[in-house]
N, CA, C and O atoms as a DFTB+ gen file, in Angstrom:
844 C
 N C O
     1  1      38.774     275.248     184.901
     2  2      37.421     274.736     184.321
     3  2      36.453     274.767     185.592
     4  3      35.293     275.136     185.410
     5  1      36.849     274.420     186.791
     6  2      36.145     274.300     187.916
     7  2      35.650     275.790     188.261
     8  3      34.480     276.020     188.563
     9  1      36.504     276.643     188.200
    10  2      36.279     278.157     188.616
    11  2      35.216     278.730     187.387
    12  3      34.293     279.504     187.637
    13  1      35.489     278.259     186.163
    14  2      34.492     278.954     185.298
    15  2      32.956     278.486     185.572
    16  3      31.974     279.228     185.574
    17  1      32.980     277.063     185.806
    18  2      31.656     276.816     186.074
    19  2      31.009     277.328     187.508
    20  3      29.798     277.520     187.622
    21  1      31.837     277.505     188.460
    22  2      31.315     277.859     189.802
    23  2      30.942     279.191     189.786
    24  3      29.966     279.569     190.434
    25  1      31.741     280.092     188.984
    26  2      31.285     281.636     188.807
    27  2      29.842     281.758     187.799
    28  3      28.912     282.553     187.938
    29  1      30.022     280.622     186.696
    30  2      28.753     280.908     185.762
    31  2      27.358     280.472     186.819
    32  3      26.299     281.095     186.895
    33  1      27.704     279.344     187.498
    34  2      26.448     278.993     188.244
    35  2      26.031     279.891     189.339
    36  3      24.858     279.904     189.715
    37  1      26.988     280.687     189.899
    38  2      26.576     281.457     190.896
    39  2      25.803     282.987     190.310
    40  3      24.805     283.540     190.772
    41  1      26.571     283.357     189.273
    42  2      25.892     284.400     188.554
    43  2      24.539     284.174     187.891
    44  3      23.630     284.993     188.019
    45  1      24.427     283.162     187.252
    46  2      22.878     282.756     186.684
    47  2      22.066     282.587     187.696
    48  3      20.966     283.132     187.608
    49  1      22.343     281.899     188.755
    50  2      21.504     281.594     189.879
    51  2      21.019     283.031     190.640
    52  3      19.940     283.126     191.225
    53  1      21.926     284.044     190.538
    54  2      21.460     285.193     191.227
    55  2      20.795     286.104     190.221
    56  3      19.993     286.947     190.622
    57  1      21.080     285.981     188.940
    58  2      20.503     286.987     187.997
    59  2      19.299     286.422     187.623
    60  3      18.309     287.149     187.536
    61  1      19.223     285.163     187.373
    62  2      17.820     284.295     186.972
    63  2      16.831     284.382     188.198
    64  3      15.660     284.707     188.000
    65  1      17.245     284.124     189.327
    66  2      16.644     283.930     190.463
    67  2      15.424     282.831     190.467
    68  3      14.254     283.214     190.482
    69  1      15.733     281.606     190.454
    70  2      14.779     280.511     190.261
    71  2      13.673     280.652     191.346
    72  3      12.497     280.516     191.009
    73  1      14.043     280.949     192.769
    74  2      13.044     281.154     193.848
    75  2      12.411     282.274     193.536
    76  3      11.204     282.057     193.642
    77  1      12.651     283.523     193.155
    78  2      12.045     284.603     193.354
    79  2      10.976     284.509     192.036
    80  3       9.849     284.997     192.114
    81  1      11.487     283.796     190.772
    82  2      10.559     283.598     189.777
    83  2       9.383     282.676     190.152
    84  3       8.265     282.824     189.657
    85  1       9.677     281.739     191.028
    86  2       8.780     280.875     191.539
    87  2       7.586     281.683     192.399
    88  3       6.374     281.565     192.216
    89  1       8.161     282.416     193.245
    90  2       7.222     283.311     194.154
    91  2       6.359     284.067     193.223
    92  3       5.143     283.927     193.347
    93  1       6.776     284.767     192.402
    94  2       5.801     285.625     191.584
    95  2       4.991     284.688     190.605
    96  3       3.844     285.055     190.349
    97  1       5.462     283.488     190.011
    98  2       4.942     282.733     189.405
    99  2       3.469     282.207     190.046
   100  3       2.369     282.164     189.497
   101  1       3.807     281.882     191.211
   102  2       2.757     281.353     192.204
   103  2       1.468     282.369     192.295
   104  3       0.304     281.999     192.142
   105  1       1.843     283.581     192.542
   106  2       1.041     284.529     192.513
   107  2       0.047     284.895     191.369
   108  3      -1.166     285.057     191.501
   109  1       0.797     285.000     190.189
   110  2       0.187     285.093     188.958
   111  2      -0.614     283.961     188.372
   112  3      -1.547     284.213     187.610
   113  1      -0.277     282.659     188.709
   114  2      -1.058     281.626     188.211
   115  2      -2.078     281.248     189.438
   116  3      -2.657     280.170     189.310
   117  1      -2.319     281.903     190.437
   118  2      -3.167     281.387     191.643
   119  2      -4.580     280.921     191.292
   120  3      -5.217     280.227     192.084
   121  1      -5.069     281.297     190.120
   122  2      -6.374     280.748     189.597
   123  2      -6.263     279.810     188.540
   124  3      -7.263     279.439     187.926
   125  1      -4.977     279.344     188.247
   126  2      -4.875     278.410     187.119
   127  2      -5.157     276.887     187.723
   128  3      -5.123     276.602     188.920
   129  1      -5.416     276.059     186.732
   130  2      -5.469     274.648     187.090
   131  2      -4.061     274.043     187.043
   132  3      -3.169     274.712     186.521
   133  1      -3.811     272.934     187.505
   134  2      -2.401     272.191     187.633
   135  2      -2.077     271.961     186.072
   136  3      -0.900     272.210     185.815
   137  1      -2.713     271.616     185.163
   138  2      -2.195     271.242     183.654
   139  2      -1.991     272.603     183.182
   140  3      -0.919     272.737     182.591
   141  1      -2.826     273.829     183.282
   142  2      -2.378     275.100     182.809
   143  2      -0.996     275.730     183.225
   144  3      -0.138     276.277     182.532
   145  1      -1.059     275.454     184.714
   146  2       0.230     276.059     185.478
   147  2       1.492     275.198     184.872
   148  3       2.521     275.818     184.605
   149  1       1.436     273.873     184.664
   150  2       2.403     273.282     184.076
   151  2       3.006     273.704     182.892
   152  3       4.203     273.972     182.779
   153  1       1.944     273.776     181.779
   154  2       1.916     274.242     180.500
   155  2       2.661     275.624     180.441
   156  3       3.637     275.820     179.717
   157  1       2.183     276.431     181.158
   158  2       2.529     277.946     181.219
   159  2       4.045     277.779     181.744
   160  3       4.826     278.405     181.028
   161  1       4.652     277.102     182.800
   162  2       6.051     276.999     183.196
   163  2       6.840     276.412     182.249
   164  3       7.953     276.883     182.015
   165  1       6.342     275.249     181.544
   166  2       7.428     274.599     180.586
   167  2       7.569     275.561     179.437
   168  3       8.695     275.757     178.979
   169  1       6.341     276.285     178.845
   170  2       6.567     277.071     177.751
   171  2       7.491     278.372     177.892
   172  3       8.328     278.788     177.090
   173  1       7.067     278.961     179.275
   174  2       8.015     280.236     179.533
   175  2       9.525     279.930     179.681
   176  3      10.384     280.722     179.294
   177  1       9.810     278.719     180.268
   178  2      11.282     278.300     180.520
   179  2      11.694     278.081     179.078
   180  3      12.683     278.742     178.760
   181  1      11.237     277.402     178.235
   182  2      11.672     277.143     176.946
   183  2      11.975     278.492     176.032
   184  3      12.982     278.675     175.348
   185  1      10.795     279.434     176.200
   186  2      11.172     280.584     175.456
   187  2      12.288     281.495     176.027
   188  3      12.932     282.183     175.235
   189  1      12.557     281.541     177.355
   190  2      13.578     282.109     178.105
   191  2      14.873     281.302     177.810
   192  3      15.901     281.979     177.856
   193  1      15.005     280.120     177.547
   194  2      16.111     279.481     177.077
   195  2      16.514     279.841     175.736
   196  3      17.699     280.030     175.461
   197  1      15.502     279.952     174.817
   198  2      16.028     280.306     173.527
   199  2      16.459     281.927     173.481
   200  3      17.302     282.402     172.720
   201  1      15.807     282.537     174.315
   202  2      16.383     284.013     174.449
   203  2      17.783     284.148     174.776
   204  3      18.549     284.824     174.091
   205  1      18.126     283.519     175.805
   206  2      19.387     283.644     176.480
   207  2      20.414     282.829     175.568
   208  3      21.516     283.358     175.431
   209  1      20.210     281.701     174.975
   210  2      21.007     281.080     174.202
   211  2      21.231     281.914     172.861
   212  3      22.268     281.687     172.238
   213  1      20.391     282.802     172.402
   214  2      20.729     283.435     171.381
   215  2      21.683     284.767     171.681
   216  3      22.436     285.263     170.843
   217  1      21.522     285.198     172.903
   218  2      22.489     286.144     173.491
   219  2      23.618     285.461     173.673
   220  3      24.600     286.112     173.317
   221  1      23.846     284.458     174.069
   222  2      25.230     283.460     174.268
   223  2      25.711     283.269     173.000
   224  3      26.903     283.575     172.982
   225  1      25.345     282.926     172.006
   226  2      25.684     282.714     170.861
   227  2      26.201     284.095     169.671
   228  3      27.171     284.198     168.921
   229  1      25.135     284.920     169.938
   230  2      25.371     286.231     169.029
   231  2      25.920     287.240     169.969
   232  3      25.928     288.396     169.545
   233  1      26.312     287.059     170.988
   234  2      26.874     288.149     172.111
   235  2      28.172     288.552     171.497
   236  3      28.369     289.764     171.417
   237  1      29.137     287.701     171.028
   238  2      30.419     288.237     170.367
   239  2      30.311     289.180     168.969
   240  3      31.032     290.138     168.689
   241  1      29.315     288.684     168.260
   242  2      29.226     289.263     167.082
   243  2      28.432     290.680     167.482
   244  3      28.656     291.629     166.731
   245  1      27.661     290.866     168.437
   246  2      27.081     291.961     168.686
   247  2      28.200     292.936     169.229
   248  3      28.246     294.087     168.797
   249  1      29.019     292.529     170.084
   250  2      30.039     293.320     170.577
   251  2      31.060     294.013     169.604
   252  3      31.420     295.191     169.608
   253  1      31.429     293.009     168.785
   254  2      32.164     293.428     167.529
   255  2      31.797     294.486     166.647
   256  3      32.539     295.368     166.213
   257  1      30.382     294.289     166.386
   258  2      29.884     295.176     165.394
   259  2      29.529     296.604     166.140
   260  3      29.308     297.618     165.478
   261  1      29.502     296.591     167.283
   262  2      29.335     297.782     168.135
   263  2      30.518     298.529     168.567
   264  3      30.465     299.638     169.098
   265  1      31.817     297.732     168.263
   266  2      33.149     298.173     168.710
   267  2      33.355     298.037     170.279
   268  3      34.248     298.718     170.783
   269  1      32.658     297.276     171.017
   270  2      32.815     297.243     172.476
   271  2      33.919     296.322     172.655
   272  3      33.976     295.275     172.011
   273  1      34.938     296.715     173.634
   274  2      35.961     295.786     173.748
   275  2      35.654     295.023     175.173
   276  3      34.888     295.467     176.028
   277  1      36.353     293.859     175.264
   278  2      36.221     293.083     176.520
   279  2      36.351     293.504     177.815
   280  3      35.745     293.048     178.785
   281  1      37.351     294.597     177.802
   282  2      37.493     295.214     179.300
   283  2      36.348     296.060     179.534
   284  3      35.866     296.221     180.655
   285  1      35.893     296.621     178.448
   286  2      34.713     297.625     178.609
   287  2      33.712     296.897     179.193
   288  3      33.241     297.260     180.271
   289  1      33.261     295.759     178.533
   290  2      32.239     294.749     178.677
   291  2      32.329     294.275     180.195
   292  3      31.251     294.153     180.778
   293  1      33.489     293.999     180.892
   294  2      33.663     293.550     181.951
   295  2      33.412     294.684     183.067
   296  3      32.958     294.358     184.163
   297  1      33.660     295.771     182.820
   298  2      33.640     296.883     183.857
   299  2      32.237     297.110     183.657
   300  3      31.623     297.123     184.724
   301  1      31.537     297.292     182.649
   302  2      30.001     297.653     182.469
   303  2      29.357     296.619     183.022
   304  3      28.533     296.998     183.855
   305  1      29.429     295.139     182.843
   306  2      28.687     294.097     183.375
   307  2      28.813     294.052     184.682
   308  3      27.854     293.778     185.405
   309  1      30.082     294.332     185.170
   310  2      30.377     294.438     186.635
   311  2      29.367     295.297     187.284
   312  3      28.588     294.871     188.137
   313  1      29.397     296.527     186.858
   314  2      28.563     297.622     187.431
   315  2      27.051     297.292     187.451
   316  3      26.278     297.677     188.328
   317  1      26.730     296.555     186.409
   318  2      25.366     296.166     186.329
   319  2      25.038     295.168     187.417
   320  3      24.089     295.368     188.175
   321  1      25.795     294.112     187.504
   322  2      25.698     293.172     188.369
   323  2      25.919     293.597     189.806
   324  3      25.406     292.870     190.657
   325  1      26.602     294.660     190.217
   326  2      26.706     295.037     191.335
   327  2      25.349     295.750     191.866
   328  3      25.027     295.811     193.052
   329  1      24.658     296.245     190.845
   330  2      23.507     297.241     191.220
   331  2      22.435     296.159     191.493
   332  3      21.569     296.452     192.316
   333  1      22.387     294.915     190.888
   334  2      21.570     293.919     191.018
   335  2      21.759     293.308     192.321
   336  3      20.782     292.974     192.993
   337  1      23.105     293.117     192.775
   338  2      23.462     292.558     193.909
   339  2      22.935     293.272     195.251
   340  3      22.505     292.730     196.269
   341  1      23.074     294.521     194.990
   342  2      22.443     295.781     196.045
   343  2      21.215     295.615     196.059
   344  3      20.839     295.753     197.223
   345  1      20.271     295.363     195.308
   346  2      18.747     295.022     195.037
   347  2      18.573     293.857     196.020
   348  3      17.748     293.884     196.933
   349  1      19.435     292.790     195.765
   350  2      18.985     291.621     196.314
   351  2      19.244     291.555     197.623
   352  3      18.482     290.911     198.343
   353  1      20.369     292.213     198.156
   354  2      20.813     292.336     199.443
   355  2      19.601     292.959     200.428
   356  3      19.163     292.479     201.474
   357  1      19.202     294.217     199.720
   358  2      18.085     294.986     200.538
   359  2      16.796     294.603     200.087
   360  3      15.840     295.243     200.524
   361  1      16.576     293.573     199.204
   362  2      15.263     292.882     198.971
   363  2      14.449     294.070     198.232
   364  3      13.313     294.429     198.539
   365  1      15.107     294.515     197.383
   366  2      14.289     295.674     196.455
   367  2      14.249     294.998     194.934
   368  3      14.900     294.045     194.505
   369  1      13.321     295.773     194.313
   370  2      13.123     295.354     192.987
   371  2      12.949     296.499     192.119
   372  3      12.112     297.366     192.369
   373  1      13.752     296.538     191.049
   374  2      13.603     297.605     189.976
   375  2      13.397     297.254     188.699
   376  3      13.374     298.134     187.839
   377  1      13.212     295.911     188.366
   378  2      12.980     295.188     187.063
   379  2      14.184     294.455     186.317
   380  3      14.158     293.827     185.259
   381  1      15.040     294.667     187.011
   382  2      16.484     293.952     186.415
   383  2      16.552     292.495     186.405
   384  3      17.120     291.836     185.534
   385  1      15.852     291.962     187.568
   386  2      16.026     290.492     187.806
   387  2      14.551     290.141     188.102
   388  3      14.354     288.995     188.507
   389  1      13.335     291.074     187.941
   390  2      12.141     290.840     188.244
   391  2      11.239     291.497     187.511
   392  3      11.639     292.198     186.582
   393  1       9.926     291.392     187.784
   394  2       8.906     292.340     187.249
   395  2       8.871     293.486     188.088
   396  3       9.113     293.399     189.292
   397  1       8.570     294.601     187.501
   398  2       8.053     295.827     188.023
   399  2       6.483     295.678     188.560
   400  3       5.717     294.783     188.205
   401  1       6.221     296.585     189.349
   402  2       4.932     296.641     190.018
   403  2       3.963     296.906     188.627
   404  3       2.889     296.304     188.634
   405  1       4.219     297.634     187.612
   406  2       3.379     297.901     186.531
   407  2       3.299     296.752     185.606
   408  3       2.258     296.475     185.011
   409  1       4.409     296.075     185.484
   410  2       4.450     294.899     184.631
   411  2       3.533     293.628     185.405
   412  3       2.764     292.902     184.775
   413  1       3.754     293.529     186.745
   414  2       2.886     292.536     187.465
   415  2       1.425     292.874     187.339
   416  3       0.578     292.004     187.137
   417  1       1.161     294.083     187.454
   418  2      -0.334     294.547     187.303
   419  2      -0.883     294.276     186.001
   420  3      -2.011     293.787     185.941
   421  1      -0.199     294.543     184.885
   422  2      -0.619     294.043     183.578
   423  2      -0.680     292.568     183.447
   424  3      -1.661     292.071     182.894
   425  1       0.220     291.865     183.877
   426  2       0.232     290.423     183.845
   427  2      -1.215     289.829     184.382
   428  3      -1.893     289.024     183.743
   429  1      -1.507     290.286     185.467
   430  2      -2.591     289.776     185.997
   431  2      -3.871     289.808     185.329
   432  3      -4.774     289.058     185.700
   433  1      -4.051     290.799     184.161
   434  2      -5.067     290.652     183.144
   435  2      -4.848     290.083     181.884
   436  3      -5.534     290.381     180.906
   437  1      -3.720     289.097     181.853
   438  2      -3.432     288.391     180.710
   439  2      -3.927     286.818     181.039
   440  3      -3.893     286.364     182.182
   441  1      -4.333     286.151     180.026
   442  2      -4.893     284.771     180.195
   443  2      -3.420     283.919     180.025
   444  3      -3.290     282.882     180.675
   445  1      -2.492     284.310     179.277
   446  2      -1.099     283.658     179.067
   447  2      -0.061     284.528     179.496
   448  3       0.109     285.636     178.987
   449  1       0.617     284.083     180.383
   450  2       1.905     284.789     181.020
   451  2       3.016     284.116     180.682
   452  3       4.012     284.609     181.212
   453  1       3.260     283.072     179.926
   454  2       4.327     282.337     179.453
   455  2       5.267     283.440     178.917
   456  3       6.306     283.721     179.514
   457  1       4.885     284.058     177.779
   458  2       6.064     284.983     177.185
   459  2       6.364     286.437     177.834
   460  3       7.471     286.973     177.889
   461  1       4.992     287.022     178.370
   462  2       5.468     288.043     179.278
   463  2       4.405     288.028     180.603
   464  3       3.202     288.161     180.376
   465  1       4.760     287.908     181.615
   466  2       6.084     288.562     182.047
   467  2       7.159     287.268     182.472
   468  3       8.294     287.456     182.911
   469  1       6.548     285.955     182.244
   470  2       7.612     284.946     182.834
   471  2       8.595     284.663     182.072
   472  3       9.679     284.600     182.653
   473  1       8.596     284.429     180.740
   474  2       9.969     284.239     179.865
   475  2      10.867     285.614     180.104
   476  3      11.998     285.543     180.586
   477  1      10.324     286.734     179.764
   478  2      11.002     287.857     179.876
   479  2       9.967     288.968     180.499
   480  3       8.796     288.921     180.123
   481  1      10.303     289.785     181.272
   482  2      11.764     289.936     182.139
   483  2      12.043     289.114     183.261
   484  3      13.150     289.201     183.793
   485  1      10.991     288.148     183.788
   486  2      11.074     287.402     184.933
   487  2      12.419     286.383     184.976
   488  3      13.186     286.285     185.934
   489  1      12.507     285.715     183.811
   490  2      13.424     284.589     183.787
   491  2      14.817     285.161     183.042
   492  3      15.952     285.223     183.514
   493  1      14.315     285.575     181.655
   494  2      15.400     286.073     180.845
   495  2      15.367     287.684     180.838
   496  3      14.985     288.325     179.859
   497  1      15.795     288.245     182.001
   498  2      15.700     289.712     182.331
   499  2      16.994     290.396     181.734
   500  3      17.817     289.653     181.199
   501  1      17.244     291.804     181.785
   502  2      18.391     292.301     181.633
   503  2      19.660     291.859     182.293
   504  3      20.759     291.874     181.740
   505  1      19.417     291.453     183.549
   506  2      20.585     290.881     184.393
   507  2      21.199     289.694     183.746
   508  3      22.392     289.481     183.528
   509  1      20.098     288.916     183.463
   510  2      20.540     287.450     182.896
   511  2      21.149     287.516     181.563
   512  3      22.014     286.694     181.261
   513  1      20.723     288.543     180.629
   514  2      21.003     288.688     179.152
   515  2      22.271     289.209     179.414
   516  3      23.166     288.515     178.932
   517  1      22.741     290.451     180.170
   518  2      24.000     290.833     180.351
   519  2      24.997     289.902     180.812
   520  3      26.111     289.868     180.290
   521  1      24.650     289.123     181.786
   522  2      25.491     288.103     182.397
   523  2      25.957     287.001     181.496
   524  3      27.109     286.591     181.639
   525  1      25.148     286.459     180.548
   526  2      25.457     285.566     179.694
   527  2      26.457     286.042     178.611
   528  3      27.403     285.373     178.194
   529  1      26.098     287.357     178.193
   530  2      27.108     288.021     177.249
   531  2      28.504     288.041     177.908
   532  3      29.509     287.541     177.402
   533  1      28.453     288.622     178.989
   534  2      29.840     289.036     179.803
   535  2      30.548     287.423     180.001
   536  3      31.723     287.237     179.685
   537  1      29.926     286.621     180.402
   538  2      30.377     285.215     180.661
   539  2      31.051     284.653     179.496
   540  3      32.184     284.173     179.494
   541  1      30.171     284.764     178.403
   542  2      30.698     283.995     177.159
   543  2      31.807     284.924     176.579
   544  3      32.636     284.379     175.851
   545  1      31.908     286.098     176.786
   546  2      32.704     286.918     176.293
   547  2      34.195     286.581     176.980
   548  3      35.243     286.429     176.352
   549  1      34.018     286.502     178.467
   550  2      35.111     286.361     179.352
   551  2      35.603     284.927     178.981
   552  3      36.822     284.783     179.065
   553  1      35.005     284.029     178.654
   554  2      35.599     282.774     178.029
   555  2      35.898     282.595     176.743
   556  3      35.877     281.470     176.244
   557  1      36.216     283.704     176.043
   558  2      36.386     283.782     174.569
   559  2      37.735     283.245     174.361
   560  3      38.696     283.714     174.970
   561  1      37.829     282.404     173.632
   562  2      39.163     281.673     173.194
   563  2      39.226     280.390     173.565
   564  3      40.039     279.623     173.049
   565  1      38.498     280.069     174.367
   566  2      38.385     278.486     175.027
   567  2      36.869     277.975     174.719
   568  3      35.901     278.308     175.403
   569  1      36.813     277.165     173.649
   570  2      35.342     276.308     173.399
   571  2      34.978     275.613     174.591
   572  3      33.787     275.660     174.896
   573  1      35.834     274.918     175.399
   574  2      35.712     274.208     176.504
   575  2      34.925     275.230     177.553
   576  3      33.834     274.813     177.942
   577  1      35.321     276.407     178.007
   578  2      34.962     277.070     178.985
   579  2      33.581     277.883     178.676
   580  3      32.751     278.234     179.515
   581  1      33.535     278.122     177.100
   582  2      32.270     278.484     176.633
   583  2      31.213     277.589     176.767
   584  3      30.070     278.026     176.909
   585  1      31.473     276.227     176.739
   586  2      30.446     275.058     176.686
   587  2      30.132     275.014     178.115
   588  3      29.011     274.633     178.454
   589  1      30.951     275.344     178.943
   590  2      30.697     275.159     180.367
   591  2      29.751     276.255     180.899
   592  3      28.918     276.082     181.789
   593  1      29.986     277.390     180.249
   594  2      28.962     278.558     180.639
   595  2      27.627     278.075     179.955
   596  3      26.582     278.170     180.600
   597  1      27.616     277.603     178.781
   598  2      26.194     277.409     178.370
   599  2      25.381     276.093     179.030
   600  3      24.155     276.003     179.096
   601  1      26.229     275.216     179.444
   602  2      25.833     274.138     180.318
   603  2      25.374     274.722     181.820
   604  3      24.433     274.188     182.408
   605  1      25.923     275.578     182.260
   606  2      25.768     276.119     183.686
   607  2      24.578     276.871     183.407
   608  3      23.768     276.885     184.334
   609  1      24.214     277.598     182.207
   610  2      23.016     278.587     181.941
   611  2      21.917     277.323     181.911
   612  3      20.889     277.409     182.583
   613  1      22.161     276.300     181.200
   614  2      20.958     275.265     180.910
   615  2      20.570     274.820     182.411
   616  3      19.424     274.954     182.839
   617  1      21.582     274.302     183.139
   618  2      21.273     273.775     184.468
   619  2      20.469     274.745     185.243
   620  3      19.497     274.400     185.916
   621  1      20.879     275.935     185.142
   622  2      20.065     276.972     186.114
   623  2      18.742     277.195     185.619
   624  3      17.838     277.473     186.407
   625  1      18.521     277.091     184.256
   626  2      17.235     277.231     183.757
   627  2      16.631     275.840     184.062
   628  3      15.423     275.966     184.262
   629  1      17.003     274.690     184.156
   630  2      16.356     273.588     184.684
   631  2      16.002     273.690     186.235
   632  3      14.949     273.243     186.690
   633  1      16.757     274.178     186.831
   634  2      16.389     274.333     188.281
   635  2      15.289     275.384     188.293
   636  3      14.367     275.235     189.096
   637  1      15.300     276.334     187.554
   638  2      14.108     277.503     187.539
   639  2      12.782     276.801     187.143
   640  3      11.748     277.045     187.765
   641  1      12.820     275.834     185.995
   642  2      11.638     275.102     185.645
   643  2      11.160     274.108     186.976
   644  3       9.958     274.017     187.227
   645  1      11.851     273.608     187.544
   646  2      11.640     272.752     188.736
   647  2      10.881     273.399     189.858
   648  3       9.926     272.932     190.480
   649  1      11.522     274.645     190.015
   650  2      10.978     275.677     191.072
   651  2       9.649     276.236     190.677
   652  3       8.762     276.373     191.520
   653  1       9.477     276.573     189.380
   654  2       8.044     276.953     188.804
   655  2       6.990     275.822     189.015
   656  3       5.827     275.991     189.381
   657  1       7.585     274.669     188.728
   658  2       6.366     273.524     188.682
   659  2       6.239     273.211     190.173
   660  3       5.323     272.428     190.427
   661  1       6.989     273.668     191.269
   662  2       6.931     273.335     192.621
   663  2       6.584     274.731     193.274
   664  3       6.738     274.861     194.488
   665  1       6.183     275.637     192.607
   666  2       5.958     277.065     193.008
   667  2       5.168     277.023     194.311
   668  3       5.750     277.316     195.355
   669  1       3.976     276.703     194.319
   670  2       3.064     276.657     195.411
   671  2       3.722     276.150     196.668
   672  3       3.796     276.895     197.645
   673  1       4.272     274.749     196.704
   674  2       4.868     274.129     197.730
   675  2       6.137     274.980     198.406
   676  3       6.291     275.101     199.621
   677  1       6.969     275.517     197.443
   678  2       7.804     276.204     197.711
   679  2       7.732     277.536     198.466
   680  3       8.469     277.768     199.425
   681  1       6.772     278.453     197.979
   682  2       6.442     279.621     198.890
   683  2       5.734     279.206     200.058
   684  3       5.733     279.996     201.003
   685  1       5.046     277.967     200.196
   686  2       4.460     277.814     201.395
   687  2       5.245     277.260     202.585
   688  3       4.958     277.468     203.764
   689  1       6.404     276.435     202.080
   690  2       7.524     275.923     202.890
   691  2       8.602     277.214     203.413
   692  3       8.854     277.344     204.611
   693  1       9.120     278.018     202.496
   694  2      10.090     278.916     202.713
   695  2       9.371     280.108     203.245
   696  3       9.893     280.694     204.193
   697  1       8.208     280.560     202.746
   698  2       7.519     281.948     203.049
   699  2       8.470     283.002     202.529
   700  3       9.547     282.685     202.023
   701  1       8.076     284.242     202.652
   702  2       8.521     285.461     202.225
   703  2       9.861     285.602     202.798
   704  3      10.836     285.865     202.095
   705  1       9.924     285.432     204.049
   706  2      11.394     285.686     204.832
   707  2      12.294     284.725     204.371
   708  3      13.462     285.004     204.098
   709  1      11.809     283.597     204.269
   710  2      12.785     282.479     203.734
   711  2      13.271     282.870     202.417
   712  3      14.483     282.730     202.254
   713  1      12.571     283.343     201.411
   714  2      13.008     283.680     200.063
   715  2      13.807     284.779     200.255
   716  3      14.862     284.719     199.623
   717  1      13.613     285.975     201.068
   718  2      14.530     286.975     201.174
   719  2      15.833     286.694     201.628
   720  3      16.817     287.187     201.077
   721  1      15.919     285.822     202.739
   722  2      17.219     285.495     203.308
   723  2      18.177     284.594     202.221
   724  3      19.405     284.588     202.298
   725  1      17.507     283.934     201.329
   726  2      18.345     283.154     200.431
   727  2      18.710     284.099     199.273
   728  3      19.765     283.950     198.657
   729  1      17.760     285.151     198.960
   730  2      18.228     286.041     198.064
   731  2      19.479     286.789     198.420
   732  3      20.465     286.902     197.692
   733  1      19.302     287.356     199.796
   734  2      20.266     288.012     200.391
   735  2      21.787     287.214     200.308
   736  3      22.802     287.783     199.905
   737  1      21.757     286.212     200.631
   738  2      22.942     285.371     200.772
   739  2      23.725     285.408     199.188
   740  3      24.927     285.608     199.015
   741  1      22.778     285.180     198.196
   742  2      23.161     285.203     196.798
   743  2      23.670     286.530     196.359
   744  3      24.614     286.752     195.601
   745  1      22.889     287.373     196.961
   746  2      23.357     288.904     196.728
   747  2      24.626     289.273     197.098
   748  3      25.309     290.048     196.426
   749  1      25.030     288.702     198.255
   750  2      26.467     289.001     198.804
   751  2      27.607     288.505     197.856
   752  3      28.634     289.125     197.580
   753  1      27.174     287.072     197.338
   754  2      28.195     286.436     196.489
   755  2      28.153     287.208     195.160
   756  3      29.238     287.405     194.613
   757  1      26.979     287.692     194.543
   758  2      27.107     288.459     193.444
   759  2      27.874     289.679     193.370
   760  3      28.483     290.128     192.400
   761  1      27.744     290.200     194.653
   762  2      28.401     291.509     194.538
   763  2      29.919     291.413     194.398
   764  3      30.541     292.196     193.678
   765  1      30.559     290.346     195.166
   766  2      31.788     290.058     195.194
   767  2      32.493     289.523     193.655
   768  3      33.636     289.702     193.233
   769  1      31.512     288.920     193.127
   770  2      31.859     288.642     191.517
   771  2      31.729     289.626     190.783
   772  3      32.381     289.644     189.738
   773  1      30.781     290.822     191.136
   774  2      30.700     291.829     190.199
   775  2      31.872     292.819     190.375
   776  3      32.313     293.319     189.340
   777  1      32.445     293.172     191.576
   778  2      33.554     293.686     191.921
   779  2      34.776     293.393     191.218
   780  3      35.475     294.244     190.666
   781  1      35.049     291.926     191.266
   782  2      36.056     291.150     190.444
   783  2      35.965     291.503     189.093
   784  3      36.988     291.778     188.466
   785  1      34.777     291.529     188.533
   786  2      34.556     291.760     187.088
   787  2      35.020     293.303     186.688
   788  3      35.558     293.616     185.626
   789  1      34.702     294.157     187.734
   790  2      35.141     295.436     187.490
   791  2      36.614     295.828     187.575
   792  3      37.236     296.615     186.861
   793  1      37.014     295.121     188.580
   794  2      38.563     295.150     188.604
   795  2      39.307     294.633     187.485
   796  3      40.200     295.303     186.966
   797  1      38.947     293.309     187.019
   798  2      39.413     292.952     185.823
   799  2      39.328     293.815     184.367
   800  3      40.116     293.636     183.438
   801  1      38.348     294.667     184.360
   802  2      37.796     295.222     183.273
   803  2      38.817     296.611     183.270
   804  3      39.348     297.010     182.234
   805  1      38.973     297.181     184.414
   806  2      39.864     298.156     184.647
   807  2      41.177     297.790     184.464
   808  3      41.935     298.518     183.823
   809  1      41.573     296.655     184.993
   810  2      43.029     296.014     184.876
   811  2      43.362     295.991     183.356
   812  3      44.416     296.456     182.921
   813  1      42.465     295.462     182.624
   814  2      42.613     295.046     181.041
   815  2      42.382     296.219     180.198
   816  3      42.451     296.000     178.989
   817  1      42.096     297.551     180.609
   818  2      41.729     298.450     179.908
   819  2      43.016     299.161     179.556
   820  3      43.133     299.744     178.478
   821  1      44.072     299.115     180.540
   822  2      45.271     299.923     180.171
   823  2      45.311     301.409     180.881
   824  3      46.272     302.179     180.857
   825  1      44.129     301.613     181.474
   826  2      44.020     302.957     182.134
   827  2      45.057     303.103     183.254
   828  3      45.617     304.180     183.457
   829  1      45.313     301.965     184.004
   830  2      46.141     302.063     185.147
   831  2      47.565     301.282     184.679
   832  3      47.692     300.146     184.220
   833  1      48.430     302.146     184.917
   834  2      49.866     301.587     184.402
   835  2      50.400     300.924     185.524
   836  3      50.229     301.364     186.661
   837  1      51.162     299.690     185.236
   838  2      51.620     298.875     186.418
   839  2      53.322     299.093     186.182
   840  3      53.868     299.211     185.085
   841  1      53.896     299.107     187.332
   842  2      55.361     299.206     187.084
   843  2      55.948     297.975     186.774
   844  3      57.155     297.906     186.545
């Protein structure tokens, strides 16, 4: 139970990236008033929560309808998370856990960024969607473990909301270097989790015969 919670928390913390989201949010809402910024943050996190909960609850049905096995999901999810972790370690951005340059440029012309790019892809991006499906499928057969995954998701989303509300203060205190250092640390942890998912997927696939 503790292992499930720690893996889920670490994975969601890395794929959602509350500090990274706060840094981008601070830039995009630089001309907003305090009330408008608070409204945008709350609305964006609520929409992202709905999106990720839908993936958590409907992920199993989606996998069965597509004929995707759990070992295949573990291996594929592990590869996706490994790519994300590499981006985090080298402080690069491809859009898996953040907005691309094109998306950020488009966002600067919008009056309301709560849905795009805040809710998706900044918070509920491809990495977070893949992670929630993978973790829920990995906990299949145990209602308790699946509940722990959902609670862990909600906890990280709450942390994300707090970071968004304190975005200006966080970016001023930590600075770009501080944000990158934290991102790299979680990138290393995510890489280890990703490799473990890949090993579990290959091991459960039956491709490697054991004596």
